[in-house]
C-alpha positions in Angstrom: 11.7 -11.3 -3.5 8.0 -13.0 -4.0 4.0 -12.0 -5.1 3.2 -13.0 -1.3 6.0 -11.0 -0.2 5.0 -7.9 -1.7 1.6 -8.1 -0.3 2.4 -8.2 3.1 4.8 -5.1 2.3 2.1 -3.3 0.7 -0.3 -3.0 3.3 2.5 -2.7 5.7 2.8 0.6 3.5 -0.8 1.4 3.0 -1.6 0.9 6.8 1.3 3.6 7.3 -0.6 5.7 4.7 -3.2 6.0 5.9 -2.4 6.0 9.7 0.2 9.1 8.9 -2.7 11.5 6.8 -5.5 10.8 8.9 -2.7 12.1 11.5 -3.7 15.8 9.5 -6.4 18.1 9.4 -7.8 19.0 7.0 -7.5 22.4 6.2 -3.6 21.4 6.6 -3.9 18.7 3.8 -3.4 20.9 1.0 -0.8 23.0 2.0 2.2 23.4 -0.3 5.5 22.5 1.2 7.7 22.4 -1.5 8.7 21.3 -4.9 8.7 17.5 -6.0 10.8 16.0 -8.1 8.9 15.9 -11.0 8.9 19.1 -11.4 5.1 19.8 -9.7 4.1 21.5 -5.8 4.1 19.3 -3.5 1.3 19.2 -0.6 1.8 18.2 2.4 -0.4 15.0 2.0 1.9 14.3 0.2 4.8 14.9 1.9 3.8 13.7 4.8 2.4 10.4 2.8 5.9 9.8 0.9 7.6 9.8 4.7 5.7 7.3 5.8 5.5 4.9 2.6 9.7 5.4 2.7 10.0 4.3 6.4 8.6 1.1 4.7 10.2 0.1 1.8 14.3 1.1 2.7 13.4 -1.7 5.8 14.0 -3.8 2.5 16.3 -3.9 -0.8 14.6 -2.3 -3.0 14.8 0.9 -5.5 12.2 3.5 -5.1 11.1 5.3 -8.0 8.6 8.0 -6.2 6.8 10.9 -6.3 8.4 13.1 -3.7 12.2 11.8 -3.4 12.8 10.9 -7.4 14.8 7.4 -6.8 15.7 6.2 -3.8 17.8 3.1 -2.8 19.5 0.7 -4.6 18.0 -2.5 -5.0 17.8 -5.1 -7.4 13.4 -4.8 -7.1 12.1 -1.8 -7.8 8.9 -0.4 -6.6 7.3 2.5 -8.1 5.7 3.5 -5.5 2.6 6.6 -5.8 1.9 8.1 -2.2 -1.1 10.0 -2.4 -2.7 9.4 -6.2 -6.0 11.7 -6.1 -4.3 15.0 -3.6 -6.6 17.0 -5.4 -9.9 14.6 -3.8 -7.4 13.9 -0.4 -7.2 17.3 0.2 -11.3 18.0 0.3 -12.5 14.9 1.2 -13.8 13.1 -1.8 -13.1 9.5 -0.5 -11.4 8.4 -4.1 -7.6 8.9 -3.5 -5.0 5.5 -2.9 -1.2 4.3 -3.1 -0.4 2.6 -5.5 3.5 -0.1 -5.5 4.5 -1.6 -8.3 7.7 -4.1 -7.9 9.6 -5.5 -11.1 12.8 -7.2 -11.5 14.2 -5.8 -14.2 14.1 -1.9 -15.5 10.9 -2.2 -18.0 7.1 -2.0 -17.0 7.7 -6.0 -18.5 9.4 -7.0 -15.6 6.5 -6.6 -13.5 5.4 -9.2 -10.8 3.1 -7.7 -9.2 0.6 -4.2 -8.2 -1.1 -2.8 -5.4 -3.7 -0.3 -5.3 -4.9 0.5 -2.5 -8.5 3.6 -1.5 -7.1 5.4 1.4 -10.7 6.4 1.7 -12.6 2.6 1.8 -10.2 0.1 2.1 -10.5 -1.5 -0.9 -7.8 -3.0 -2.3 -7.3 -4.0 -5.9 -3.9 -6.3 -6.7 -2.4 -8.6 -9.3 -0.2 -11.6 -9.4 -0.7 -14.4 -11.9 -4.8 -13.1 -11.8 -6.5 -9.4 -10.7 -8.6 -9.6 -7.8 -10.3 -6.8 -5.3 -10.4 -7.9 -1.7 -9.2 -11.3 -2.7 -11.7 -12.0 -5.2 -10.9 -12.4 -8.7 -11.9 -9.8 -11.1 -12.3 -9.6 -15.0 -13.3 -6.3 -17.2 -16.7 -5.9 -18.6 -17.3 -7.8 -21.8 -18.7 -4.5 -23.4 -18.4 -4.3 -27.2 -20.1 -1.3 -28.2 -18.5 2.0 -28.3 -22.2 3.0 -25.8 -20.3 2.4 -22.7 -19.2 3.8 -19.9 -16.3 5.6 -20.1 -13.6 7.5 -18.0 -11.5 10.0 -20.7 -9.3 12.8 -20.1 -10.7 14.9 -21.6 -12.7 14.2 -24.4 -12.6 16.9 -27.1 -15.4 15.3 -29.3 -18.6 14.0 -29.1 -17.1 9.4 -29.2 -20.5 8.1 -29.1 -20.2 6.2 -25.3 -23.0 6.2 -22.9 -21.1 7.9 -20.7 -18.3 9.3 -19.8 -16.5 10.3 -16.0 -13.3 11.7 -14.6 -13.2 10.6 -10.9 -9.4 12.2 -10.5 -7.3 9.3 -9.3 -6.0 7.3 -12.5 -4.3 4.0 -10.5 -8.5 3.6 -9.1 -10.0 4.7 -12.2 -7.4 2.7 -13.9 -9.1 -1.0 -11.6 -12.6 0.2 -12.1 -12.2 -1.0 -16.1 -10.4 -4.4 -14.4 -13.2 -5.0 -12.1 -15.7 -4.2 -14.5 -17.2 -1.2 -12.6 -16.0 0.9 -15.9 -15.7 -0.5 -20.0 -12.2 1.6 -20.4 -9.7 4.5 -19.9 -8.7 7.0 -21.8 -6.6 9.1 -21.9 -4.2 11.0 -24.6 -3.5 13.9 -23.6 0.0 14.7 -25.4 1.6 16.9 -22.2 6.0 16.9 -24.4 3.9 15.2 -26.7 4.5 11.7 -24.8 1.4 11.7 -22.2 1.4 13.4 -18.7 0.8 10.6 -17.0 3.9 9.3 -15.1 4.7 6.0 -14.3 4.7 5.9 -10.3 0.8 6.7 -11.6 -0.1 3.9 -13.8 2.1 1.3 -13.2 1.1 -0.4 -10.1 -2.8 -0.9 -11.9 -2.3 -1.4 -15.2 -0.4 -4.5 -13.9 -3.8 -5.1 -12.1 -6.3 -4.3 -15.7 -3.5 -6.8 -17.6 -3.8 -10.0 -15.1 -7.7 -9.4 -15.5 -7.9 -9.0 -19.4 -7.8 -5.6 -20.5 -5.5 -4.4 -23.4 -3.1 -1.6 -23.3 -1.6 0.5 -25.5 -1.1 4.5 -26.4 -3.7 6.4 -28.9 -1.6 4.7 -31.3 -1.5 0.8 -30.8 1.1 0.6 -29.4 2.9 -1.2 -26.7 3.6 0.2 -23.4 5.5 -2.4 -21.5 8.9 -1.3 -22.7 8.8 1.5 -21.2 10.9 2.4 -18.8 10.7 3.0 -14.5 12.3 6.5 -14.7 10.6 9.9 -13.6 11.0 11.1 -17.6 9.2 8.6 -18.5 4.9 9.6 -20.0 2.2 7.2 -20.7 -0.7 7.7 -22.9 -2.9 5.4 -22.2 -6.2 3.4 -23.5 -7.2 0.6 -21.4 -10.4 -1.5 -22.1 -11.4 -4.9 -23.0 -9.7 -6.7 -26.6 -13.3 -6.3 -28.5 -14.0 -2.5 -27.6 -9.9 -1.7 -27.0 -9.7 -1.8 -31.2 -12.3 0.4 -31.4 -12.0 2.4 -29.2 -8.2 3.2 -31.3 -10.1 3.8 -34.2 -13.0 6.3 -32.9 -9.6 7.7 -30.8 
């Protein structure tokens, strides 16, 4: 599979997901309809979106790692799928929620060759092959090198000296905001079971996009994340920023 085909597939998935969730009444979208393979309750909007996405992806020889269904299929190409990243926002009419797809030729993130994230509420597209793009235009991370920066932080436990801090509720989009320079860094060092809370389908696509836009990406100890696997068990703690700012963030963290 080439990058162009991955983009075409991603857009097919995004189109079907947008149609499917638009058809749901807002008061129904947040209803719990089961339990996902990740061990968290499944909302109706998640189920409907994933069904629509899988209907497209099953037409291709791929292995899918997804929030609700777990691992589906047995192809050589792995697709990490989050059909709705930002479920709370989607159920409340807050226009920051996304579909994220990451395509890999192997078991680890280092084998990624394409990432795609779309804001389902606005239609803004981010993707990366050998470069990163927003709506077809090349993007790069900011050049901010001071801690007086604009940061997305889950969750601040002390005063870091940042100019401002925000949380938008969709990690896939928030990391893309770093990729296009809208904000200067993304930090999520919540412990969870000790390894972090974010899962591979939450962030794999946007991490690839950010990396191709010039971001340095590690955990809070400065360790690379690119050897992490496309499994339901994998977890992430993340520090995402340009090269000069990244080292300063590690120090203050």
